[in-house]
C-alpha positions in Angstrom: -42.1 -33.3 37.5 -41.1 -31.3 34.4 -44.8 -31.0 33.5 -45.7 -29.4 36.8 -42.7 -27.1 36.7 -43.7 -25.9 33.2 -47.3 -25.4 34.3 -46.2 -23.3 37.4 -44.0 -21.1 35.2 -46.8 -20.6 32.7 -49.2 -19.6 35.4 -46.7 -17.2 36.9 -46.0 -15.6 33.5 -49.8 -15.3 32.8 -50.3 -13.7 36.2 -47.5 -11.3 35.5 -49.0 -10.2 32.2 -52.3 -9.7 34.0 -50.8 -7.6 36.6 -48.9 -5.6 34.0 -52.0 -5.1 32.0 -53.8 -4.1 35.1 -51.2 -1.5 36.0 -51.1 -0.2 32.5 -54.9 0.0 32.5 -54.8 1.9 35.8 -52.2 4.3 34.4 -54.2 4.8 31.2 -57.5 5.4 33.0 -57.1 9.2 33.1 -56.2 9.2 29.4 -59.7 9.9 28.0 -60.1 12.8 30.4 -56.6 14.2 29.5 -57.4 13.8 25.8 -60.7 15.6 26.3 -58.9 18.5 28.0 -56.2 18.9 25.4 -58.2 18.2 22.2 -60.1 21.6 22.1 -56.8 23.5 22.5 -55.1 21.6 19.8 -58.1 21.8 17.5 -58.3 25.6 18.1 -54.6 26.0 17.3 -54.7 23.8 14.2 -57.8 25.7 13.0 -56.6 29.2 13.7 -53.1 29.0 12.1 -54.2 28.5 8.4 -57.3 30.7 9.0 -55.2 33.6 10.3 -52.7 33.1 7.4 -55.7 33.1 5.0 -57.2 36.2 6.5 -53.8 37.9 6.3 -53.5 37.1 2.6 -57.1 38.3 2.0 -56.2 41.7 3.7 -53.0 41.9 1.6 -55.1 41.2 -1.5 -57.1 44.3 -0.9 -53.9 46.2 -1.6 -52.1 44.0 -4.0 -55.0 44.1 -6.5 -53.7 47.6 -7.4 -50.2 47.7 -6.0 -48.2 45.2 -7.8 -44.9 44.8 -9.8 -46.2 47.1 -12.6 -45.6 50.2 -10.3 -42.4 52.2 -10.3 -41.8 50.9 -6.8 -42.8 47.2 -6.9 -44.0 45.9 -3.6 -44.6 42.1 -4.1 -40.9 41.3 -3.3 -41.9 41.7 0.4 -43.1 38.1 0.2 -39.4 37.2 -0.2 -38.6 38.7 3.2 -39.4 38.0 6.8 -42.2 40.5 6.6 -44.0 38.3 4.0 -44.1 35.0 5.9 -47.8 34.8 6.2 -47.7 31.4 8.0 -46.1 33.2 11.0 -48.8 34.9 13.2 -46.3 37.6 14.1 -45.9 38.7 10.5 -47.6 42.0 9.7 -49.7 42.6 6.7 -50.2 45.7 4.6 -52.7 47.2 7.1 -50.4 46.6 10.0 -48.0 49.2 8.7 -50.2 51.5 6.4 -53.4 51.4 8.5 -56.8 50.2 7.3 -57.0 53.2 4.9 -60.8 53.1 4.4 -60.8 56.5 2.8 -58.0 55.5 0.4 -60.0 52.4 -0.6 -63.6 53.7 -0.8 -63.0 57.4 -1.4 -63.4 60.6 0.7 -66.1 63.1 -0.4 -63.9 65.9 1.2 -60.8 65.0 -0.9 -60.5 65.5 -4.6 -59.2 62.4 -6.2 -58.0 59.4 -4.1 -57.4 60.0 -0.5 -54.0 59.1 1.1 -53.6 56.0 3.0 -53.6 56.4 6.8 -49.9 56.1 7.0 -47.5 56.8 4.1 -43.7 56.2 4.1 -42.5 57.9 1.0 -42.7 61.4 -0.3 -45.1 61.3 -3.2 -48.3 62.8 -4.6 -49.8 62.5 -1.1 -47.2 64.8 0.5 -44.2 64.3 2.8 -44.9 61.9 5.7 -43.9 62.7 9.2 -40.7 61.0 10.3 -41.9 60.3 13.8 -45.1 58.6 12.6 -43.1 56.4 10.2 -40.6 55.4 12.9 -43.3 54.7 15.4 -45.0 52.2 13.0 -41.8 50.2 12.9 -41.0 50.5 16.6 -44.4 49.1 17.5 -42.9 45.7 16.6 -39.1 46.3 16.5 -38.5 47.0 20.1 -35.4 45.9 22.1 -32.2 46.9 23.7 -30.7 47.8 20.3 -33.3 50.5 19.7 -34.0 51.7 23.3 -32.0 54.9 22.7 -33.7 55.9 19.4 -35.8 58.7 21.0 -33.6 61.7 21.3 -30.8 60.1 19.3 -28.9 61.9 16.5 -30.8 60.3 13.7 -34.2 61.0 15.2 -33.2 64.6 15.9 -32.2 65.0 12.3 -35.6 63.7 11.2 -34.4 60.5 9.9 -36.9 57.6 9.9 -36.5 53.9 9.6 -37.5 53.6 6.0 -34.9 56.3 5.0 -32.3 53.6 5.5 -34.3 50.3 5.3 -36.1 48.9 2.3 -38.9 46.7 3.6 -40.3 45.6 0.2 -36.8 44.7 -1.2 -35.8 41.0 -1.1 -32.4 42.0 0.3 -32.1 45.1 2.5 -28.8 46.9 1.5 -28.3 48.4 4.9 -28.3 44.9 6.5 -25.6 43.6 4.1 -22.0 44.2 5.2 -20.7 44.9 1.6 -23.4 47.4 0.8 -24.2 49.0 4.2 -21.6 51.8 3.8 -23.2 52.9 0.5 -26.5 53.6 2.4 -24.7 55.5 5.2 -22.5 57.4 2.8 -25.6 58.8 1.1 -25.7 61.3 4.0 -22.3 61.1 5.5 -20.2 62.5 2.6 -17.1 63.4 4.6 -16.8 59.9 5.8 -17.1 58.6 2.2 -14.2 60.8 1.2 -12.1 59.7 4.2 -12.7 56.0 3.3 -10.9 56.4 0.0 -7.7 57.8 1.5 -4.5 55.9 1.7 -5.0 54.5 5.2 -8.5 53.3 6.0 -10.4 50.5 7.7 -11.3 47.8 5.1 -14.7 49.2 4.5 -14.6 48.9 0.7 -13.4 45.3 0.9 -16.6 44.5 2.9 -14.6 43.3 6.0 -16.0 45.9 8.3 -19.2 48.0 8.2 -20.4 51.1 9.8 -22.5 49.2 12.3 -19.4 47.4 13.6 -18.6 50.6 15.4 -21.9 52.6 15.5 -25.4 51.8 16.6 -27.5 53.8 14.1 -30.6 53.3 16.3 -29.2 55.3 19.2 -26.5 55.0 21.8 -25.6 56.0 25.4 -22.2 57.1 24.1 -21.2 59.9 21.8 -21.3 59.7 18.0 -23.7 56.8 18.1 -20.9 54.4 19.1 -21.8 50.9 20.1 -19.9 51.3 23.4 -20.0 54.1 25.9 -16.6 55.5 24.9 -14.3 55.6 21.8 -11.7 53.5 23.4 -14.2 50.7 24.4 -15.4 50.7 20.9 -11.9 50.4 19.4 -11.0 47.7 21.8 -13.7 45.5 20.3 -11.1 44.7 17.5 -7.9 46.2 18.9 -7.9 44.2 22.1 -4.0 44.2 22.2 -4.1 47.9 22.8 -6.4 47.6 25.8 -3.7 47.0 28.5 -3.5 47.5 31.4 0.2 48.6 31.1 2.8 49.2 33.6 3.6 52.5 31.8 0.8 54.1 30.1 0.6 56.9 27.4 -1.9 59.4 28.7 -3.5 60.5 25.4 -3.9 56.8 24.5 -5.8 56.0 27.7 -8.0 59.1 27.2 -9.1 58.8 23.6 -7.8 56.9 20.6 -8.9 59.8 18.4 -6.3 62.1 20.0 -3.9 60.5 17.5 -6.0 58.5 15.0 -8.9 59.4 12.7 -11.1 56.3 12.3 -12.6 56.8 8.8 -9.4 57.4 6.9 -6.2 59.3 6.6 -3.4 59.8 4.1 -0.9 59.1 6.9 -0.5 55.5 8.1 -1.8 54.1 10.4 -4.8 56.3 10.3 -2.9 59.2 12.0 -4.3 62.7 12.2 -1.0 64.3 11.4 2.5 63.2 10.5 5.2 62.5 13.2 7.0 64.3 14.7 4.5 67.1 14.2 1.7 65.2 15.9 4.0 64.2 18.9 5.1 67.8 19.3 1.5 69.0 19.7 1.9 67.7 23.3 5.7 67.2 23.7 8.0 70.1 23.7 10.8 67.6 24.0 13.1 67.6 27.0 15.9 66.6 24.5 16.7 68.7 21.5 14.1 71.3 22.4 16.4 73.9 21.1 15.9 72.8 17.6 12.2 72.2 17.1 11.2 70.8 13.8 8.8 73.5 12.8 11.0 76.5 12.0 14.1 74.3 11.5 12.9 71.4 9.3 15.6 72.1 6.7 18.3 72.7 9.3 19.4 75.1 12.0 22.0 77.8 11.1 25.0 77.6 13.4 27.6 80.0 12.2 28.7 79.1 8.7 27.2 75.6 8.9 23.8 74.2 8.9 23.0 71.6 11.6 20.0 69.4 10.9 17.2 69.4 13.4 17.8 66.5 15.7 14.1 65.9 16.1 13.8 65.6 12.3 16.7 63.3 11.6 14.6 60.1 12.0 11.4 61.8 10.8 9.5 60.0 13.6 9.6 59.9 17.4 8.5 56.2 17.1 12.0 55.2 15.8 12.9 55.2 19.5 9.7 55.4 21.3 8.1 52.5 19.6 5.6 51.4 22.3 3.4 54.4 22.0 0.3 52.5 23.4 2.1 51.5 26.6 4.8 49.3 27.9 5.1 46.5 30.5 8.9 46.5 30.6 10.4 47.5 34.0 12.6 49.8 31.9 9.9 51.1 29.7 9.3 54.4 31.3 10.0 56.3 28.1 8.0 53.7 26.0 11.1 52.5 24.4 10.9 48.9 25.2 
């Protein structure tokens, strides 16, 4: 009895394997056809990648046999950057930026000496390159939302090109580093350099904030190349607590932060344009103590034989009482006092 049971189980198991093998075989039947379809594409991809990289290196070698580290402006450090990754098909080679430059390589009978490359980026013996041509070479690849406003922007209108700020052949581009970016910008923006060394500044020298945290140098829809459309929106990126909304608002604050503050640096904390109460009195001819304005009576107001100090100047700052100058949510904060 046990023998027959074992025989039946063995036959059932064998039949199951046969059915499984048959089903697997049926599922695998299309495999040769699928392999035949995929193989050429894989072979083409595997064959083209090293071949393209090899061809790209050969094209670079046309230039690097003369242009190497012995020059005053070494170029081989580009292979330490993203522009030098020859295994990536998107990576440009020398000719992608400078053109094929056949006349520069083989000579031009109409030019005495060596002819210039098709596209040059630096002012040298070949002359001064056109800024729009230089920028266009970069924008052929570097397109996107961050550079969509380059045309017509302040930098383009002032004939600034990409390589005036960026160093493609350097292993580390200084304008892309937070600690060194301001040095590149300050090469042109001298007034902002001076402001950044005043008593009250943003932490630019400390490397905690850079110019591009507030500005988009490639163009902006707002004024002053700001990252946002308005000054306030840009300031609120960091100063979110000043955004509001408030029950009682201070009108110049809601209009423009720069009504009171200067962003690049001031000798009056915190980045104020002028010292209170003088700054406040530019708008407020106070409803209280207006008979003794600070300007002509800073040292005191002559009243008979005595001198009465200016009430507006006693505390030297309106904010001693009106402390919530950015706005108040208190039901009793109509005068921005609480």
